[in-house]
C-alpha positions as CSV (number, residue, x, y, z in Angstrom):
1,M,45.6,85.4,87.7
2,T,48.8,83.9,86.3
3,K,52.1,84.7,88.0
4,R,55.5,84.8,86.4
5,T,58.8,84.1,88.2
6,G,62.1,85.6,87.5
7,L,65.3,83.8,88.7
8,A,68.7,85.3,88.3
9,E,71.4,82.8,87.3
10,S,73.2,81.2,90.2
11,P,77.0,80.5,89.9
12,A,76.5,76.9,91.0
13,P,73.4,74.8,91.3
14,F,72.1,74.2,94.8
15,D,72.4,70.5,94.4
16,A,76.0,70.5,93.1
17,Q,78.1,67.7,94.7
18,P,81.3,68.9,96.2
19,S,84.4,67.1,95.0
20,D,85.7,66.7,98.6
21,K,84.6,67.3,102.2
22,G,85.8,70.0,104.5
23,T,85.5,70.7,108.2
24,I,83.7,73.4,110.1
25,N,84.5,73.7,113.8
26,L,82.0,75.6,116.0
27,R,82.1,76.7,119.6
28,I,78.6,77.0,121.1
29,E,77.1,77.2,124.5
30,S,76.0,74.0,126.1
31,N,72.3,74.9,126.2
32,T,72.4,75.6,122.4
33,R,74.1,72.3,121.8
34,A,71.5,70.5,123.9
35,L,68.7,72.2,121.9
36,I,70.3,71.2,118.6
37,D,70.8,67.6,119.9
38,E,67.2,67.4,121.0
39,A,65.9,68.7,117.7
40,A,68.2,66.3,115.7
41,A,67.0,63.3,117.8
42,M,63.4,64.2,117.1
43,L,64.1,64.0,113.4
44,G,66.2,60.8,113.7
45,K,69.4,62.6,112.6
46,T,72.8,63.1,114.0
47,R,73.8,66.5,115.2
48,T,76.0,66.9,112.1
49,E,73.3,65.9,109.7
50,F,70.8,68.2,111.4
51,M,73.2,71.2,111.4
52,I,74.3,70.6,107.8
53,D,70.7,70.2,106.6
54,T,69.5,73.3,108.5
55,A,72.4,75.5,107.4
56,R,72.1,74.4,103.8
57,R,68.3,75.1,103.8
58,Q,68.9,78.5,105.3
59,A,71.7,79.3,102.8
60,I,69.4,78.4,99.9
61,D,66.6,80.6,101.4
62,V,69.0,83.6,101.8
63,L,70.3,83.2,98.2
64,L,66.8,82.8,96.7
65,D,65.7,85.9,98.6
66,Q,68.2,87.8,96.5
67,R,67.4,86.0,93.2
68,L,63.8,85.0,93.1
69,F,60.8,87.2,92.6
70,V,57.2,86.6,91.7
71,L,55.0,89.1,89.9
72,E,51.6,89.1,88.4
73,T,51.7,88.6,84.6
74,G,51.0,92.2,83.7
75,T,53.5,93.5,86.2
76,Y,56.1,91.0,85.1
77,D,55.7,92.0,81.4
78,A,56.0,95.7,82.3
79,F,59.1,95.0,84.4
80,V,60.8,93.0,81.5
81,Q,59.9,95.7,79.0
82,Q,60.8,98.7,81.1
83,A,63.7,97.6,83.2
84,L,65.3,94.7,81.3
85,D,64.7,95.5,77.6
86,N,65.2,99.3,78.1
87,P,67.8,99.8,80.8
88,P,68.7,103.3,81.7
89,T,71.8,105.0,80.2
90,P,74.9,104.1,82.3
91,G,75.9,107.0,84.6
92,P,79.5,108.1,85.3
93,K,79.9,105.8,88.4
94,L,79.0,102.7,86.4
95,K,81.2,103.8,83.5
96,R,84.2,104.2,85.9
97,L,83.4,100.8,87.5
98,L,83.3,99.1,84.1
99,A,86.5,100.8,82.9
100,R,88.5,99.5,85.9
101,K,90.8,96.5,85.5
102,P,89.7,93.6,87.7
103,V,92.0,92.8,90.6
104,W,92.5,89.2,89.3
105,E,93.9,90.6,86.0
106,A,96.3,93.0,87.6
């Protein structure tokens, strides 16, 4: 059976190159640092490379968990037709929210 995937738009691509580098300082227990160092060495990476790769991969997974969904074709088509093509009428809370002036425009 064919599956369809929906992906909400991301504000920036996961592979976007930053224009400059920053610093992150961490304080960790010595046993955790040793564990990270051992894992990094197993992969032939420095501690920094290992931590950046691991944190980046985890960040992508967290973001995709909020944006990516896979449905069977029939279920996907029903979702698009019922939820996306025919959204419910906005309630009073949504109307109030949309009527508010954004903080950055104040």
